LOTORFI-101540 format. One line per field, with one value per residue (C-alpha): x, y, z. Coordinates in Angstrom, 3 decimals. Each point is the difference from the previous one (the first is absolute). Layout:
N
u (X, ...);
v (Y, ...);
w (Z, ...);
This chain:
326
u (0.000, 1.499, -0.943, 0.976, -1.168, 0.983, -1.915, -2.965, -0.222, 0.407, -2.455, -2.549, -3.214, -0.995, -3.217, -0.141, -2.105, -2.651, 2.290, 2.518, 3.019, -1.787, -0.085, 3.609, -0.912, 3.085, -0.239, -0.182, 2.790, -0.665, 2.155, -3.100, -0.948, 3.561, 0.222, -3.337, 1.179, 3.253, -1.730, -2.446, 2.561, 2.439, -2.582, 0.026, 2.120, 0.917, -0.563, 1.914, -0.954, 1.770, 0.527, 2.461, -1.716, -1.720, 0.857, -2.845, -0.032, -3.187, -0.555, -2.025, -1.513, -2.991, 1.392, 1.275, 2.396, 3.235, 2.068, -0.378, 3.330, -0.253, 3.215, 1.917, -2.263, -2.348, -3.525, -1.956, -0.239, 2.441, -2.083, 0.923, -1.272, -0.023, -2.271, -1.856, 0.908, -1.725, 1.251, -2.623, -2.590, -2.662, -3.544, -2.304, -2.811, -0.932, 1.596, 0.006, -1.816, -3.309, -2.456, 0.913, 2.453, -2.802, -2.435, -3.039, -0.485, -2.994, -1.052, 3.348, 2.424, 3.716, 2.942, 2.473, 2.914, 0.574, 1.158, -0.599, 2.587, 1.756, 2.714, 1.140, -0.549, 2.691, -0.409, 1.462, 2.438, -1.804, 2.032, 3.279, 1.546, 2.518, -2.640, -3.052, -1.078, -3.336, -1.086, -2.870, -2.124, -2.721, -2.757, 0.557, -1.489, 1.334, -1.162, -3.507, -0.367, 0.168, -1.204, -2.290, 0.918, 2.291, 2.208, 3.326, 1.642, 2.863, 2.144, 2.037, 2.911, 1.259, 2.664, -0.778, 2.763, -0.045, -3.253, -1.093, -3.358, -1.865, -2.859, -2.385, -1.939, -2.604, -1.744, -3.095, 0.096, -2.990, -3.238, -1.816, 0.774, 3.077, 0.382, 3.409, 2.006, 3.634, 2.269, 3.594, 1.927, 3.471, 2.076, 2.321, 3.219, 0.064, 3.407, -0.328, -3.423, -3.381, -0.299, 2.570, -2.465, -3.229, -2.698, -1.093, -3.356, -0.696, -3.211, -1.266, -1.492, -2.161, 2.123, -2.720, 1.365, -2.200, 0.876, 1.334, -1.307, 2.447, 0.039, -3.431, -1.283, -2.327, -2.400, 1.358, 2.774, 2.672, 1.256, 3.733, -0.274, -2.560, 0.351, 3.641, 2.390, 2.591, 0.171, 3.204, 0.518, -0.121, 0.498, -3.061, -2.153, 0.967, -0.187, -3.037, 0.504, -0.433, -1.689, -2.795, -1.270, -3.198, -0.802, 3.223, -0.316, 3.711, 1.316, 3.598, 1.621, 3.647, 2.412, 2.380, 3.145, -0.294, 3.753, 1.005, -3.367, 0.657, -3.324, -1.625, -3.495, -2.645, -2.531, -3.056, -2.842, -2.527, 0.574, -2.730, 1.588, 3.316, 1.777, 3.080, 1.685, 3.119, 0.893, 0.684, 3.472, 0.440, 2.374, -2.357, -3.460, -2.331, -1.961, -2.831, -2.540, -2.757, -3.051, -1.974, 0.556, -0.372, -3.411, -2.040, -0.628, -3.620, 0.737, -2.560, 2.802, -1.417, 2.968, -2.296, -1.137, 3.410, 0.823, 2.729, -0.064, 0.397, -2.556, 1.541, -1.986, 1.120, 3.174, 0.073, 3.271, 0.395, 2.972, 1.211, 3.162, 1.978, 3.332, 2.856, 1.708, 3.347);
v (0.000, 3.349, 3.511, 1.456, 3.605, 0.798, -2.839, 0.537, 3.737, -0.399, -2.865, 1.159, 0.022, 2.844, 1.910, 3.516, 2.972, -1.855, -2.523, 2.672, -2.221, -3.194, 1.182, 1.130, 3.663, 1.496, 3.511, 1.491, -1.709, 1.940, -0.425, -0.809, -2.987, -1.328, 0.155, -1.772, -2.824, -0.402, 0.099, -2.734, -2.134, -0.068, -1.908, -2.827, -3.117, -2.211, -3.725, -2.450, -3.565, -2.274, -3.476, -1.378, 1.812, 3.118, 2.787, 2.287, 3.191, 1.366, 3.256, 0.126, 3.158, -1.260, -3.565, 1.045, -1.994, 1.909, -2.518, -3.370, -1.350, -3.202, -1.817, 3.202, 2.313, 2.626, -0.529, 2.612, 3.638, 1.943, 3.106, 3.424, 3.304, 1.588, -2.722, -1.938, -0.252, -3.343, -3.492, -2.475, 1.697, -1.994, 1.235, -0.147, 0.511, 1.132, -0.292, 3.052, 3.268, 0.787, 2.510, 3.347, -1.977, -1.036, -2.785, -0.463, -2.698, -0.213, 3.474, 1.603, 1.465, -0.853, 1.365, -2.562, 0.512, -1.886, -3.591, 0.408, 0.543, -3.346, 0.936, 2.866, -1.761, -1.523, -3.759, -2.176, -2.673, -2.716, -2.999, -0.171, -3.224, -0.777, -0.510, 1.596, 3.296, 1.001, 3.640, 1.156, 3.149, 0.603, 2.569, 2.940, 3.319, 1.749, -2.672, 0.026, 3.666, -1.093, -3.573, -0.914, -3.661, -1.959, -2.607, -1.777, -0.036, -2.412, -0.061, -3.196, -0.313, -3.541, -1.160, -3.252, -0.889, 2.657, 1.547, 2.469, -0.736, 2.933, -0.815, 2.616, -0.873, 2.384, -0.725, 2.004, 1.109, 2.309, -0.719, -0.422, -0.345, 1.527, 1.116, 0.138, -0.768, -0.789, 0.189, -0.273, 2.601, -1.435, 1.805, -2.195, 1.355, 0.618, 1.638, -0.002, 1.687, -1.725, -0.131, -2.802, -2.120, -1.924, -0.866, -3.630, -1.219, -3.552, -0.192, 1.581, 3.381, 2.814, 2.807, 2.485, 2.775, 2.502, 3.620, 2.029, 3.477, 1.368, -2.562, -1.375, -2.473, 0.656, -2.741, 0.323, -2.341, -0.175, -3.222, -0.724, -3.375, -2.590, -3.742, 0.353, -1.239, 2.726, 3.759, 1.632, 2.989, 3.579, 3.203, 1.413, -2.389, 1.887, 3.586, 0.568, -2.568, -3.736, -2.655, -1.489, -3.482, -0.952, -3.183, -1.961, -3.775, -0.495, -0.385, -0.062, 2.867, 0.108, 2.708, -1.177, 1.670, -0.050, -0.437, -2.433, -1.724, 0.536, 0.044, 0.760, -1.318, 1.105, -2.618, 1.430, -2.416, 1.781, 3.434, 0.972, 3.001, 0.785, 3.208, 1.032, 3.316, 2.053, 3.667, 1.495, -1.190, -1.904, -2.958, -2.287, -1.533, -0.797, -3.262, 0.561, -2.538, 1.774, -1.198, 3.160, 2.921, 3.771, 1.533, 0.585, 3.663, -0.431, -1.923, 0.439, 0.153, -2.932, -2.238, -2.972, 0.159, 0.608, -2.797, -2.345, 0.955, -3.004, -0.340, -1.645, -1.018, 0.479, -2.014, -1.408, -0.186, 0.696, -1.494, 1.086, -1.085, 0.976, -1.422, 1.503, -2.700, 0.314);
w (0.000, -0.975, -1.004, -3.372, 0.131, -3.587, -1.614, 2.282, -0.762, -3.748, -0.178, 2.514, -2.004, 2.321, -0.340, 1.328, -1.110, -2.001, -1.683, -0.990, 0.513, -1.057, -3.599, 0.064, -0.519, 1.581, -1.455, 3.499, 1.942, 3.173, 3.059, 2.028, -2.169, -0.093, 3.777, 0.362, -2.261, 1.898, 3.371, -0.962, -1.829, 2.908, 2.010, -2.553, -0.241, -2.930, 0.492, -2.222, -0.930, -2.475, -1.408, -2.553, -2.902, 1.340, 2.435, 1.090, 2.059, 1.587, 1.877, 3.187, -1.476, -1.930, 0.079, -3.426, -2.141, -0.592, -1.935, -1.724, -1.213, -2.045, -0.915, 0.672, -2.046, 1.422, -1.320, 1.985, -1.039, 2.168, 0.629, -1.380, 1.461, -3.453, -1.409, 2.712, 3.665, 0.505, -0.670, 1.186, 2.214, 1.827, -0.660, 3.047, 0.984, -3.528, -3.425, -2.247, 0.493, 1.655, -1.396, 1.616, 2.178, 2.328, 0.843, 2.212, 2.624, 2.355, -1.074, 0.891, -2.526, 0.096, -1.978, -1.328, -2.373, -3.243, 0.663, 3.740, 2.713, 0.516, -2.501, 2.240, 3.337, 2.179, 0.367, 2.729, -1.172, 1.937, -1.219, -1.902, -1.253, -2.726, -2.707, 1.607, 1.564, 1.549, 0.325, 2.210, -0.150, 2.594, 0.059, 2.327, 0.994, -3.101, -2.452, 1.474, -0.981, -3.650, 0.273, 2.925, 0.333, 2.309, -1.636, -0.239, -3.434, -0.561, -3.122, -0.271, -2.435, -0.636, -2.442, -1.805, -2.454, -2.728, 1.165, 2.650, 1.594, 1.548, 2.372, 1.357, 3.143, 1.401, 3.298, 0.902, 3.647, -0.418, 1.852, -3.320, -3.703, -1.604, -3.630, -1.656, -3.087, -0.654, -3.006, -1.203, -2.010, -0.707, -2.595, -2.077, -1.412, -3.767, -0.496, -3.808, 0.213, 0.022, -3.797, 0.095, 1.980, -0.566, 2.526, -0.407, 1.304, 1.129, -2.041, -3.199, 0.869, -1.255, 1.412, 0.905, 2.224, 1.805, -0.667, 2.942, 0.719, 2.548, 2.804, -0.954, -2.575, -2.885, -1.009, -3.557, -1.116, -2.668, -1.566, -0.026, -1.693, -1.083, 0.564, 0.960, 2.649, -0.580, 0.419, -1.298, 2.274, -1.269, 1.953, -1.759, 2.036, 3.158, -1.232, 2.236, 2.783, 0.575, -2.086, 2.122, -0.863, 1.824, -1.927, -0.459, -0.077, 0.678, 3.535, -1.130, -1.891, -1.094, -1.083, -2.740, -1.269, -3.792, -0.528, 2.748, 0.656, 3.716, 1.838, 3.307, 0.673, 2.476, 1.127, 1.745, 0.713, 2.207, -1.532, -2.455, -1.705, -1.653, -1.001, -1.951, 0.734, -0.517, -0.147, -3.443, -1.035, 3.266, -0.143, 1.890, -0.259, 2.876, -0.117, 2.469, 1.289, 1.945, 1.924, -0.780, -2.355, -0.231, 0.581, -3.107, -0.758, 1.113, 3.222, 2.792, 2.649, 2.026, 0.873, 0.631, -3.651, -1.567, -2.505, 1.181, 3.673, 2.297, 2.798, 3.050, 3.082, 3.587, 0.778, -3.533, -1.924, -3.719, -1.853, -3.433, -1.793, -3.033, -1.124, -1.993, -2.054, -1.790);
């Protein structure tokens, strides 16, 4: 267990001032913001796990992956403040944006930032072993101001040969039902640029992507491919924002280097939705399995009616898993 302040600060995935830093918009590099980043990052630790093939580093801040080295080669996006601060943020208790950044529960209105707050929260490193690490986040007084539920969230990283298994366990400690979602947002390194890569789907797909309007979804879609298993990547696809697939049949999606055929695959049984995202001219692509998705532009704000939200009874435990396979 050790602390690497430089890597933590540069790869924070922080969100201050309405997602200002999240989108890498660093035009106003104020001293105040820099100090806030450093203050928060110095509280974090980097936890390392490894086997004969893979070495992984994870920050206690957001339980966020910071490095995945496979056979001596870094495969995770390294984070760059001039492009995107994040690397692999955890999305909880919502994925994507909410209409007007708010929701209603039991007649009361709450404000909640895009992707929720877990990605900027400090987790406890509950268990650390050579090939496994468990991170714990519990509800507290501050979280209840945004999200009125009591819970334990565990993120469990386990190495299995040339794969990294990520388990999410949520236990509802509320005296009643709890509503939440969870999602992954890992960015994979594409040093040659994404147009040298192809996304490969497990099954033949109609690649219908819902159009984004700011942080919200339109009901209208565009088609990126018909009856196909492959999507050659183009920066034009991300000129506005992400590609949001609400009806994929595949539960395994791979990223393939067109020159070397090197691949990384994401397997995500139990996640209903899938997104692709990068910043314009970013040398990475995010492969994102989500349990819910952004609000539609005409959302009624009611979190209990939001598509994809998981309803969890008192003392029940929800388990979701995705695996990263090299």
